N, CA and C atoms as a LAMMPS dump frame, in Angstrom:
ITEM: TIMESTEP
0
ITEM: NUMBER OF ATOMS
591
ITEM: BOX BOUNDS ff ff ff
-5.0000000000000000e+02 5.0000000000000000e+02
-5.0000000000000000e+02 5.0000000000000000e+02
-5.0000000000000000e+02 5.0000000000000000e+02
ITEM: ATOMS id mol type element x y z
1 1 1 N 6.374 13.454 0.682
2 1 2 C 7.042 13.133 -0.553
3 1 3 C 6.023 13.265 -1.666
4 2 1 N 6.056 14.34 -2.377
5 2 2 C 5.105 14.584 -3.452
6 2 3 C 5.729 14.217 -4.784
7 3 1 N 4.894 13.823 -5.7
8 3 2 C 5.342 13.452 -7.033
9 3 3 C 4.709 14.411 -8.012
10 4 1 N 5.493 15.004 -8.843
11 4 2 C 4.938 15.877 -9.863
12 4 3 C 4.189 15.026 -10.87
13 5 1 N 2.925 15.331 -11.072
14 5 2 C 2.108 14.492 -11.934
15 5 3 C 2.664 14.416 -13.344
16 6 1 N 3.187 15.493 -13.862
17 6 2 C 3.701 15.488 -15.217
18 6 3 C 4.968 14.673 -15.382
19 7 1 N 5.718 14.423 -14.297
20 7 2 C 6.973 13.71 -14.426
21 7 3 C 6.778 12.211 -14.571
22 8 1 N 5.631 11.708 -14.207
23 8 2 C 5.413 10.272 -14.281
24 8 3 C 4.455 9.909 -15.411
25 9 1 N 3.362 10.616 -15.525
26 9 2 C 2.304 10.221 -16.436
27 9 3 C 1.829 11.435 -17.218
28 10 1 N 1.681 11.261 -18.503
29 10 2 C 1.134 12.325 -19.343
30 10 3 C 0.031 11.724 -20.21
31 11 1 N -1.184 12.239 -20.068
32 11 2 C -2.31 11.748 -20.836
33 11 3 C -2.895 12.823 -21.743
34 12 1 N -2.386 14.031 -21.668
35 12 2 C -2.989 15.148 -22.392
36 12 3 C -3.007 14.88 -23.893
37 13 1 N -4.109 15.207 -24.515
38 13 2 C -4.209 15.083 -25.965
39 13 3 C -3.667 16.351 -26.599
40 14 1 N -3.166 16.228 -27.81
41 14 2 C -2.56 17.366 -28.488
42 14 3 C -3.563 18.085 -29.384
43 15 1 N -4.635 17.437 -29.779
44 15 2 C -5.615 18.04 -30.669
45 15 3 C -6.592 18.914 -29.917
46 16 1 N -7.452 19.603 -30.671
47 16 2 C -8.429 20.502 -30.064
48 16 3 C -9.642 19.733 -29.565
49 17 1 N -9.929 18.576 -30.166
50 17 2 C -11.097 17.81 -29.733
51 17 3 C -10.713 16.901 -28.579
52 18 1 N -11.697 16.546 -27.718
53 18 2 C -11.384 15.669 -26.586
54 18 3 C -10.903 14.313 -27.077
55 19 1 N -9.829 13.813 -26.474
56 19 2 C -9.274 12.529 -26.866
57 19 3 C -10.128 11.4 -26.315
58 20 1 N -10.337 10.399 -27.167
59 20 2 C -11.083 9.22 -26.749
60 20 3 C -10.326 7.986 -27.191
61 21 1 N -10.521 6.892 -26.461
62 21 2 C -9.935 5.625 -26.859
63 21 3 C -10.919 4.917 -27.77
64 22 1 N -10.515 3.755 -28.267
65 22 2 C -11.42 2.982 -29.116
66 22 3 C -12.641 2.514 -28.33
67 23 1 N -12.523 2.435 -27.004
68 23 2 C -13.66 2.034 -26.169
69 23 3 C -14.538 3.228 -25.813
70 24 1 N -14.203 4.433 -26.311
71 24 2 C -15.018 5.609 -26.057
72 24 3 C -14.737 6.287 -24.726
73 25 1 N -13.616 5.991 -24.099
74 25 2 C -13.262 6.602 -22.82
75 25 3 C -12.559 7.916 -23.088
76 26 1 N -13.002 8.968 -22.436
77 26 2 C -12.376 10.278 -22.596
78 26 3 C -11.178 10.406 -21.669
79 27 1 N -10.114 10.972 -22.199
80 27 2 C -8.901 11.196 -21.423
81 27 3 C -9.211 12.075 -20.218
82 28 1 N -10.046 13.083 -20.427
83 28 2 C -10.384 14.001 -19.341
84 28 3 C -11.096 13.28 -18.199
85 29 1 N -11.962 12.321 -18.527
86 29 2 C -12.649 11.548 -17.478
87 29 3 C -11.645 10.741 -16.664
88 30 1 N -10.707 10.117 -17.373
89 30 2 C -9.695 9.324 -16.685
90 30 3 C -8.834 10.211 -15.785
91 31 1 N -8.374 11.323 -16.323
92 31 2 C -7.54 12.23 -15.536
93 31 3 C -8.277 12.745 -14.31
94 32 1 N -9.54 13.114 -14.484
95 32 2 C -10.318 13.66 -13.368
96 32 3 C -10.527 12.618 -12.282
97 33 1 N -10.728 11.364 -12.667
98 33 2 C -11.004 10.314 -11.679
99 33 3 C -9.732 9.75 -11.061
100 34 1 N -8.677 9.561 -11.857
101 34 2 C -7.523 8.805 -11.388
102 34 3 C -6.346 9.655 -10.898
103 35 1 N -6.057 10.757 -11.541
104 35 2 C -4.858 11.516 -11.188
105 35 3 C -4.869 12.151 -9.798
106 36 1 N -6.021 12.501 -9.211
107 36 2 C -5.974 13.05 -7.85
108 36 3 C -5.383 12.081 -6.811
109 37 1 N -5.305 10.795 -7.142
110 37 2 C -4.817 9.793 -6.195
111 37 3 C -3.343 9.43 -6.435
112 38 1 N -2.698 10.098 -7.353
113 38 2 C -1.329 9.764 -7.743
114 38 3 C -0.353 9.817 -6.574
115 39 1 N -0.376 10.882 -5.79
116 39 2 C 0.584 11.004 -4.684
117 39 3 C 0.372 9.941 -3.614
118 40 1 N -0.89 9.632 -3.304
119 40 2 C -1.163 8.583 -2.317
120 40 3 C -0.664 7.233 -2.815
121 41 1 N -0.919 6.95 -4.085
122 41 2 C -0.47 5.694 -4.67
123 41 3 C 1.047 5.617 -4.685
124 42 1 N 1.696 6.72 -5.038
125 42 2 C 3.153 6.721 -5.076
126 42 3 C 3.739 6.484 -3.684
127 43 1 N 3.177 7.145 -2.687
128 43 2 C 3.668 6.972 -1.311
129 43 3 C 3.559 5.505 -0.885
130 44 1 N 2.434 4.883 -1.18
131 44 2 C 2.24 3.481 -0.823
132 44 3 C 3.171 2.584 -1.638
133 45 1 N 3.311 2.866 -2.924
134 45 2 C 4.213 2.069 -3.766
135 45 3 C 5.646 2.158 -3.254
136 46 1 N 6.072 3.353 -2.85
137 46 2 C 7.433 3.516 -2.325
138 46 3 C 7.628 2.707 -1.055
139 47 1 N 6.623 2.646 -0.215
140 47 2 C 6.706 1.846 1.009
141 47 3 C 6.703 0.354 0.69
142 48 1 N 5.955 -0.051 -0.331
143 48 2 C 5.872 -1.468 -0.671
144 48 3 C 7.169 -1.988 -1.283
145 49 1 N 7.787 -1.206 -2.173
146 49 2 C 8.979 -1.695 -2.862
147 49 3 C 10.27 -1.152 -2.278
148 50 1 N 10.197 -0.06 -1.491
149 50 2 C 11.368 0.452 -0.795
150 50 3 C 12.378 1.167 -1.675
151 51 1 N 11.971 1.56 -2.883
152 51 2 C 12.898 2.2 -3.807
153 51 3 C 12.106 3.155 -4.683
154 52 1 N 12.54 4.399 -4.771
155 52 2 C 11.797 5.424 -5.516
156 52 3 C 11.665 5.068 -6.997
157 53 1 N 12.746 4.605 -7.609
158 53 2 C 12.709 4.282 -9.033
159 53 3 C 11.747 3.129 -9.303
160 54 1 N 11.824 2.09 -8.483
161 54 2 C 10.908 0.968 -8.649
162 54 3 C 9.469 1.396 -8.377
163 55 1 N 9.287 2.311 -7.426
164 55 2 C 7.939 2.807 -7.125
165 55 3 C 7.383 3.586 -8.312
166 56 1 N 8.22 4.387 -8.969
167 56 2 C 7.765 5.114 -10.157
168 56 3 C 7.362 4.143 -11.269
169 57 1 N 8.17 3.089 -11.457
170 57 2 C 7.824 2.073 -12.459
171 57 3 C 6.503 1.397 -12.112
172 58 1 N 6.334 1.082 -10.825
173 58 2 C 5.101 0.433 -10.381
174 58 3 C 3.892 1.337 -10.6
175 59 1 N 4.044 2.627 -10.332
176 59 2 C 2.947 3.572 -10.551
177 59 3 C 2.624 3.675 -12.033
178 60 1 N 3.643 3.713 -12.876
179 60 2 C 3.389 3.754 -14.317
180 60 3 C 2.619 2.515 -14.772
181 61 1 N 3.023 1.357 -14.285
182 61 2 C 2.316 0.126 -14.641
183 61 3 C 0.885 0.145 -14.12
184 62 1 N 0.704 0.685 -12.914
185 62 2 C -0.627 0.778 -12.33
186 62 3 C -1.529 1.675 -13.168
187 63 1 N -1.038 2.85 -13.519
188 63 2 C -1.849 3.774 -14.308
189 63 3 C -2.054 3.274 -15.742
190 64 1 N -1.08 2.58 -16.29
191 64 2 C -1.27 1.995 -17.617
192 64 3 C -2.384 0.956 -17.577
193 65 1 N -2.351 0.094 -16.558
194 65 2 C -3.408 -0.911 -16.416
195 65 3 C -4.758 -0.244 -16.164
196 66 1 N -4.762 0.799 -15.358
197 66 2 C -6.015 1.51 -15.086
198 66 3 C -6.559 2.137 -16.369
199 67 1 N -5.677 2.717 -17.176
200 67 2 C -6.1 3.325 -18.444
201 67 3 C -6.687 2.265 -19.372
202 68 1 N -6.011 1.116 -19.456
203 68 2 C -6.5 0.039 -20.319
204 68 3 C -7.856 -0.495 -19.853
205 69 1 N -8.089 -0.454 -18.558
206 69 2 C -9.316 -1.021 -17.989
207 69 3 C -10.37 0.029 -17.667
208 70 1 N -10.095 1.287 -17.97
209 70 2 C -10.987 2.359 -17.534
210 70 3 C -12.376 2.257 -18.152
211 71 1 N -12.498 1.628 -19.298
212 71 2 C -13.819 1.475 -19.913
213 71 3 C -14.742 0.601 -19.063
214 72 1 N -14.16 -0.217 -18.169
215 72 2 C -14.962 -1.051 -17.277
216 72 3 C -15.25 -0.371 -15.941
217 73 1 N -14.557 0.729 -15.67
218 73 2 C -14.759 1.463 -14.415
219 73 3 C -16.029 2.294 -14.525
220 74 1 N -16.84 2.283 -13.462
221 74 2 C -18.058 3.08 -13.431
222 74 3 C -17.754 4.416 -12.762
223 75 1 N -17.881 5.508 -13.535
224 75 2 C -17.632 6.834 -12.976
225 75 3 C -18.561 7.071 -11.788
226 76 1 N -18.034 7.665 -10.751
227 76 2 C -18.82 7.933 -9.554
228 76 3 C -18.612 6.894 -8.462
229 77 1 N -17.979 5.754 -8.786
230 77 2 C -17.674 4.761 -7.754
231 77 3 C -16.308 5.085 -7.159
232 78 1 N -15.808 4.25 -6.27
233 78 2 C -14.589 4.53 -5.519
234 78 3 C -13.348 4.261 -6.372
235 79 1 N -12.908 5.261 -7.087
236 79 2 C -11.737 5.137 -7.967
237 79 3 C -10.47 4.887 -7.144
238 80 1 N -10.385 5.481 -5.967
239 80 2 C -9.204 5.322 -5.11
240 80 3 C -9 3.853 -4.751
241 81 1 N -10.056 3.189 -4.312
242 81 2 C -9.959 1.77 -3.955
243 81 3 C -9.624 0.932 -5.187
244 82 1 N -10.215 1.27 -6.337
245 82 2 C -9.957 0.552 -7.579
246 82 3 C -8.482 0.669 -7.959
247 83 1 N -7.912 1.878 -7.846
248 83 2 C -6.502 2.077 -8.166
249 83 3 C -5.586 1.343 -7.18
250 84 1 N -5.949 1.344 -5.894
251 84 2 C -5.14 0.627 -4.91
252 84 3 C -5.172 -0.877 -5.165
253 85 1 N -6.314 -1.397 -5.612
254 85 2 C -6.385 -2.821 -5.95
255 85 3 C -5.432 -3.125 -7.09
256 86 1 N -5.436 -2.289 -8.113
257 86 2 C -4.529 -2.481 -9.242
258 86 3 C -3.079 -2.388 -8.769
259 87 1 N -2.777 -1.387 -7.937
260 87 2 C -1.421 -1.21 -7.412
261 87 3 C -0.95 -2.452 -6.666
262 88 1 N -1.784 -2.952 -5.767
263 88 2 C -1.379 -4.126 -4.983
264 88 3 C -1.231 -5.358 -5.864
265 89 1 N -2.117 -5.526 -6.841
266 89 2 C -1.978 -6.659 -7.763
267 89 3 C -0.679 -6.554 -8.555
268 90 1 N -0.368 -5.362 -9.052
269 90 2 C 0.878 -5.165 -9.8
270 90 3 C 2.093 -5.384 -8.898
271 91 1 N 2.034 -4.852 -7.691
272 91 2 C 3.163 -5.013 -6.764
273 91 3 C 3.374 -6.48 -6.427
274 92 1 N 2.296 -7.19 -6.179
275 92 2 C 2.415 -8.61 -5.847
276 92 3 C 2.965 -9.395 -7.033
277 93 1 N 2.498 -9.081 -8.21
278 93 2 C 2.97 -9.785 -9.399
279 93 3 C 4.427 -9.463 -9.68
280 94 1 N 4.764 -8.171 -9.639
281 94 2 C 6.111 -7.715 -9.977
282 94 3 C 7.145 -8.177 -8.961
283 95 1 N 6.793 -8.163 -7.714
284 95 2 C 7.779 -8.408 -6.673
285 95 3 C 7.648 -9.756 -5.98
286 96 1 N 6.825 -10.656 -6.493
287 96 2 C 6.575 -11.91 -5.786
288 96 3 C 7.852 -12.716 -5.567
289 97 1 N 8.739 -12.71 -6.525
290 97 2 C 9.971 -13.47 -6.351
291 97 3 C 10.833 -12.906 -5.246
292 98 1 N 10.846 -11.584 -5.064
293 98 2 C 11.646 -10.975 -4.012
294 98 3 C 11.045 -11.269 -2.638
295 99 1 N 9.718 -11.156 -2.55
296 99 2 C 9.061 -11.428 -1.278
297 99 3 C 9.203 -12.903 -0.897
298 100 1 N 9.26 -13.761 -1.907
299 100 2 C 9.391 -15.188 -1.632
300 100 3 C 10.705 -15.472 -0.926
301 101 1 N 11.749 -14.737 -1.273
302 101 2 C 13.046 -14.957 -0.657
303 101 3 C 13.131 -14.41 0.754
304 102 1 N 12.266 -13.478 1.103
305 102 2 C 12.292 -12.913 2.454
306 102 3 C 11.629 -13.88 3.431
307 103 1 N 11.313 -13.403 4.581
308 103 2 C 10.714 -14.237 5.646
309 103 3 C 9.533 -15.058 5.164
310 104 1 N 9.457 -16.271 5.664
311 104 2 C 8.322 -17.132 5.385
312 104 3 C 7.809 -17.735 6.688
313 105 1 N 7.401 -16.88 7.546
314 105 2 C 6.823 -17.359 8.793
315 105 3 C 5.362 -17.689 8.549
316 106 1 N 4.963 -18.847 8.937
317 106 2 C 3.547 -19.183 8.786
318 106 3 C 2.745 -18.464 9.869
319 107 1 N 1.471 -18.295 9.619
320 107 2 C 0.618 -17.609 10.588
321 107 3 C 0.582 -18.375 11.91
322 108 1 N 0.637 -19.692 11.853
323 108 2 C 0.603 -20.486 13.087
324 108 3 C 1.856 -20.232 13.928
325 109 1 N 3.026 -20.175 13.286
326 109 2 C 4.263 -19.901 14.011
327 109 3 C 4.244 -18.508 14.623
328 110 1 N 3.739 -17.542 13.88
329 110 2 C 3.652 -16.179 14.4
330 110 3 C 2.719 -16.11 15.601
331 111 1 N 1.592 -16.786 15.475
332 111 2 C 0.609 -16.754 16.553
333 111 3 C 1.181 -17.359 17.838
334 112 1 N 1.944 -18.439 17.714
335 112 2 C 2.523 -19.094 18.889
336 112 3 C 3.691 -18.317 19.481
337 113 1 N 4.39 -17.55 18.639
338 113 2 C 5.585 -16.87 19.134
339 113 3 C 5.324 -15.46 19.671
340 114 1 N 4.161 -14.928 19.42
341 114 2 C 3.893 -13.553 19.84
342 114 3 C 3.383 -13.489 21.275
343 115 1 N 3.896 -12.534 21.999
344 115 2 C 3.414 -12.25 23.342
345 115 3 C 2.954 -10.808 23.377
346 116 1 N 2.133 -10.499 24.349
347 116 2 C 1.676 -9.12 24.495
348 116 3 C 2.867 -8.231 24.798
349 117 1 N 2.939 -7.114 24.091
350 117 2 C 3.969 -6.116 24.342
351 117 3 C 3.265 -4.823 24.755
352 118 1 N 3.752 -4.165 25.782
353 118 2 C 3.124 -2.907 26.184
354 118 3 C 3.25 -1.869 25.071
355 119 1 N 2.369 -0.877 25.065
356 119 2 C 2.42 0.153 24.024
357 119 3 C 3.755 0.887 24.012
358 120 1 N 4.176 1.303 22.829
359 120 2 C 5.436 2.018 22.64
360 120 3 C 5.183 3.517 22.815
361 121 1 N 6.131 4.185 23.417
362 121 2 C 6.035 5.624 23.636
363 121 3 C 5.849 6.36 22.309
364 122 1 N 5.117 7.431 22.313
365 122 2 C 4.826 8.184 21.098
366 122 3 C 5.98 9.069 20.646
367 123 1 N 7.124 8.973 21.293
368 123 2 C 8.273 9.771 20.891
369 123 3 C 8.981 9.197 19.66
370 124 1 N 8.602 8.027 19.223
371 124 2 C 9.259 7.417 18.075
372 124 3 C 9.048 8.268 16.828
373 125 1 N 10.095 8.376 16.038
374 125 2 C 10.007 9.156 14.809
375 125 3 C 9.437 8.339 13.661
376 126 1 N 9.001 9.038 12.637
377 126 2 C 8.428 8.384 11.465
378 126 3 C 9.409 7.417 10.817
379 127 1 N 10.672 7.805 10.747
380 127 2 C 11.662 6.952 10.079
381 127 3 C 11.805 5.604 10.772
382 128 1 N 11.802 5.586 12.114
383 128 2 C 11.916 4.331 12.836
384 128 3 C 10.71 3.438 12.576
385 129 1 N 9.529 4.052 12.554
386 129 2 C 8.302 3.285 12.319
387 129 3 C 8.298 2.741 10.892
388 130 1 N 8.675 3.56 9.921
389 130 2 C 8.688 3.117 8.525
390 130 3 C 9.722 2.022 8.301
391 131 1 N 10.867 2.141 8.945
392 131 2 C 11.889 1.111 8.824
393 131 3 C 11.391 -0.208 9.415
394 132 1 N 10.75 -0.133 10.574
395 132 2 C 10.194 -1.342 11.188
396 132 3 C 9.089 -1.93 10.317
397 133 1 N 8.3 -1.081 9.698
398 133 2 C 7.219 -1.538 8.824
399 133 3 C 7.762 -2.342 7.648
400 134 1 N 8.928 -1.964 7.129
401 134 2 C 9.533 -2.676 6.008
402 134 3 C 9.935 -4.105 6.38
403 135 1 N 10.124 -4.39 7.669
404 135 2 C 10.526 -5.721 8.097
405 135 3 C 9.346 -6.68 8.254
406 136 1 N 8.132 -6.162 8.173
407 136 2 C 6.958 -7.03 8.308
408 136 3 C 6.786 -7.89 7.067
409 137 1 N 6.24 -9.103 7.221
410 137 2 C 5.903 -9.904 6.036
411 137 3 C 4.927 -9.129 5.143
412 138 1 N 5.026 -9.355 3.842
413 138 2 C 4.301 -8.579 2.836
414 138 3 C 2.821 -8.431 3.126
415 139 1 N 2.093 -9.512 3.4
416 139 2 C 0.638 -9.398 3.557
417 139 3 C 0.26 -8.595 4.807
418 140 1 N 1.068 -8.649 5.851
419 140 2 C 0.794 -7.823 7.029
420 140 3 C 1.109 -6.351 6.734
421 141 1 N 2.262 -6.117 6.074
422 141 2 C 2.671 -4.749 5.753
423 141 3 C 1.615 -4.062 4.883
424 142 1 N 1.145 -4.744 3.839
425 142 2 C 0.145 -4.154 2.952
426 142 3 C -1.123 -3.805 3.713
427 143 1 N -1.574 -4.717 4.542
428 143 2 C -2.827 -4.506 5.264
429 143 3 C -2.692 -3.378 6.277
430 144 1 N -1.593 -3.332 7.013
431 144 2 C -1.376 -2.258 7.985
432 144 3 C -1.245 -0.911 7.264
433 145 1 N -0.558 -0.879 6.129
434 145 2 C -0.441 0.361 5.353
435 145 3 C -1.81 0.866 4.911
436 146 1 N -2.63 -0.029 4.383
437 146 2 C -3.95 0.377 3.905
438 146 3 C -4.827 0.882 5.054
439 147 1 N -4.726 0.231 6.211
440 147 2 C -5.579 0.609 7.344
441 147 3 C -5.06 1.851 8.068
442 148 1 N -3.791 1.857 8.414
443 148 2 C -3.272 2.89 9.301
444 148 3 C -2.673 4.094 8.585
445 149 1 N -2.214 3.917 7.364
446 149 2 C -1.624 5.043 6.637
447 149 3 C -2.63 5.638 5.66
448 150 1 N -3.301 4.768 4.914
449 150 2 C -4.228 5.247 3.889
450 150 3 C -5.673 5.362 4.391
451 151 1 N -5.956 4.964 5.605
452 151 2 C -7.263 5.102 6.249
453 151 3 C -8.414 4.418 5.506
454 152 1 N -8.149 3.265 4.908
455 152 2 C -9.235 2.493 4.314
456 152 3 C -9.971 1.759 5.427
457 153 1 N -11.261 1.541 5.248
458 153 2 C -12.034 0.76 6.21
459 153 3 C -11.716 -0.722 6.007
460 154 1 N -12.074 -1.55 6.993
461 154 2 C -11.845 -2.987 6.878
462 154 3 C -12.547 -3.538 5.642
463 155 1 N -13.75 -3.052 5.396
464 155 2 C -14.527 -3.521 4.248
465 155 3 C -13.819 -3.161 2.933
466 156 1 N -13.29 -1.95 2.84
467 156 2 C -12.573 -1.536 1.632
468 156 3 C -11.292 -2.35 1.446
469 157 1 N -10.58 -2.609 2.535
470 157 2 C -9.354 -3.402 2.458
471 157 3 C -9.679 -4.821 1.994
472 158 1 N -10.754 -5.384 2.524
473 158 2 C -11.164 -6.729 2.11
474 158 3 C -11.458 -6.762 0.616
475 159 1 N -12.091 -5.721 0.101
476 159 2 C -12.385 -5.66 -1.331
477 159 3 C -11.104 -5.484 -2.146
478 160 1 N -10.196 -4.638 -1.689
479 160 2 C -8.938 -4.401 -2.401
480 160 3 C -8.094 -5.67 -2.454
481 161 1 N -7.988 -6.361 -1.317
482 161 2 C -7.136 -7.55 -1.242
483 161 3 C -7.862 -8.833 -1.627
484 162 1 N -9.167 -8.724 -1.811
485 162 2 C -9.995 -9.882 -2.168
486 162 3 C -9.859 -11.013 -1.155
487 163 1 N -10.004 -10.646 0.108
488 163 2 C -9.982 -11.614 1.202
489 163 3 C -11.175 -11.319 2.108
490 164 1 N -11.588 -12.28 2.924
491 164 2 C -12.69 -12.013 3.867
492 164 3 C -12.307 -10.938 4.874
493 165 1 N -13.305 -10.254 5.39
494 165 2 C -13.063 -9.16 6.339
495 165 3 C -12.392 -9.682 7.616
496 166 1 N -12.68 -10.928 7.999
497 166 2 C -12.028 -11.527 9.172
498 166 3 C -10.528 -11.672 8.973
499 167 1 N -10.129 -11.989 7.754
500 167 2 C -8.707 -12.083 7.435
501 167 3 C -8.051 -10.721 7.545
502 168 1 N -8.747 -9.688 7.091
503 168 2 C -8.223 -8.32 7.212
504 168 3 C -8.026 -7.967 8.681
505 169 1 N -9.021 -8.244 9.491
506 169 2 C -8.932 -7.924 10.918
507 169 3 C -7.768 -8.678 11.561
508 170 1 N -7.611 -9.957 11.197
509 170 2 C -6.53 -10.765 11.747
510 170 3 C -5.167 -10.221 11.317
511 171 1 N -5.056 -9.874 10.035
512 171 2 C -3.779 -9.354 9.534
513 171 3 C -3.422 -8.019 10.168
514 172 1 N -4.417 -7.172 10.39
515 172 2 C -4.138 -5.883 11.031
516 172 3 C -3.68 -6.113 12.462
517 173 1 N -4.365 -6.993 13.175
518 173 2 C -3.99 -7.271 14.56
519 173 3 C -2.583 -7.853 14.644
520 174 1 N -2.328 -8.866 13.843
521 174 2 C -1.006 -9.507 13.872
522 174 3 C 0.072 -8.575 13.334
523 175 1 N -0.252 -7.81 12.299
524 175 2 C 0.716 -6.863 11.744
525 175 3 C 1.111 -5.802 12.752
526 176 1 N 0.121 -5.303 13.491
527 176 2 C 0.421 -4.299 14.517
528 176 3 C 1.267 -4.902 15.632
529 177 1 N 0.986 -6.152 16.017
530 177 2 C 1.791 -6.812 17.048
531 177 3 C 3.227 -7.001 16.575
532 178 1 N 3.384 -7.406 15.314
533 178 2 C 4.737 -7.564 14.761
534 178 3 C 5.456 -6.22 14.694
535 179 1 N 4.738 -5.195 14.318
536 179 2 C 5.322 -3.854 14.247
537 179 3 C 5.76 -3.405 15.638
538 180 1 N 4.921 -3.67 16.632
539 180 2 C 5.273 -3.329 18.02
540 180 3 C 6.533 -4.082 18.439
541 181 1 N 6.638 -5.358 18.063
542 181 2 C 7.822 -6.147 18.409
543 181 3 C 9.064 -5.587 17.716
544 182 1 N 8.933 -5.179 16.445
545 182 2 C 10.052 -4.588 15.713
546 182 3 C 10.527 -3.298 16.375
547 183 1 N 9.603 -2.567 16.967
548 183 2 C 9.942 -1.269 17.555
549 183 3 C 10.447 -1.377 18.998
550 184 1 N 10.475 -2.572 19.553
551 184 2 C 10.903 -2.747 20.938
552 184 3 C 12.333 -2.256 21.156
553 185 1 N 13.249 -2.63 20.264
554 185 2 C 14.649 -2.2 20.416
555 185 3 C 14.78 -0.686 20.334
556 186 1 N 14.036 -0.1 19.423
557 186 2 C 14.074 1.358 19.291
558 186 3 C 13.548 1.997 20.57
559 187 1 N 12.476 1.445 21.1
560 187 2 C 11.902 1.98 22.333
561 187 3 C 12.886 1.867 23.488
562 188 1 N 13.584 0.745 23.557
563 188 2 C 14.568 0.576 24.628
564 188 3 C 15.706 1.585 24.492
565 189 1 N 16.046 1.952 23.259
566 189 2 C 17.091 2.963 23.083
567 189 3 C 16.626 4.332 23.574
568 190 1 N 15.309 4.532 23.658
569 190 2 C 14.756 5.76 24.224
570 190 3 C 14.597 5.657 25.739
571 191 1 N 14.961 4.515 26.304
572 191 2 C 14.863 4.337 27.749
573 191 3 C 13.578 3.682 28.208
574 192 1 N 12.822 3.168 27.3
575 192 2 C 11.568 2.478 27.653
576 192 3 C 11.903 1.012 27.833
577 193 1 N 11.642 0.472 28.981
578 193 2 C 11.987 -0.922 29.293
579 193 3 C 10.773 -1.81 29.115
580 194 1 N 11.026 -3.023 28.627
581 194 2 C 9.986 -4.034 28.501
582 194 3 C 9.953 -4.824 29.809
583 195 1 N 8.889 -4.695 30.554
584 195 2 C 8.775 -5.302 31.886
585 195 3 C 8.588 -6.815 31.827
586 196 1 N 8.1 -7.373 30.707
587 196 2 C 7.75 -8.79 30.646
588 196 3 C 8.877 -9.689 30.188
589 197 1 N 10.075 -9.21 29.985
590 197 2 C 11.166 -10.055 29.482
591 197 3 C 11.492 -11.15 30.411
């Protein structure tokens, strides 16, 4: 699912001289650092909010915030992680009321209710996995997306989410277990039986 860069965000200056903000940030520097990550951010935003229109709005808010804060960004550092941090902060702020109404399982309840599930056959399609991913609690879904879809390291995820690395490891482990549990019914429809029932 690709997003045309021009359809969401336009930063091009109309004059012949390079555009700068009052903080002295060049539009070209911002575009060079931030726009290459637009499609990855959009894909993650769409998974987080589950709606293309809301994802486009979230991306616009993310890039607007990034533009406003770009004078504090150090060129040459990890712009991708910086943008994902902004995206997750915006998503959490924008959608907190919706997530509050969804599942509220405490970590202790999840830990007590989970049992080992055998691995799921690799015949599962992307749509089934993505649908199951949407059923995970927000903090597990975000962490699993960052680790398994966007290939961030545990250290990068900890920095993006501003949590200790142990929390990241725990969320990935529990998120994957929950995802495996969500996919059990789909696996059984493929003829894979759960032996431990």
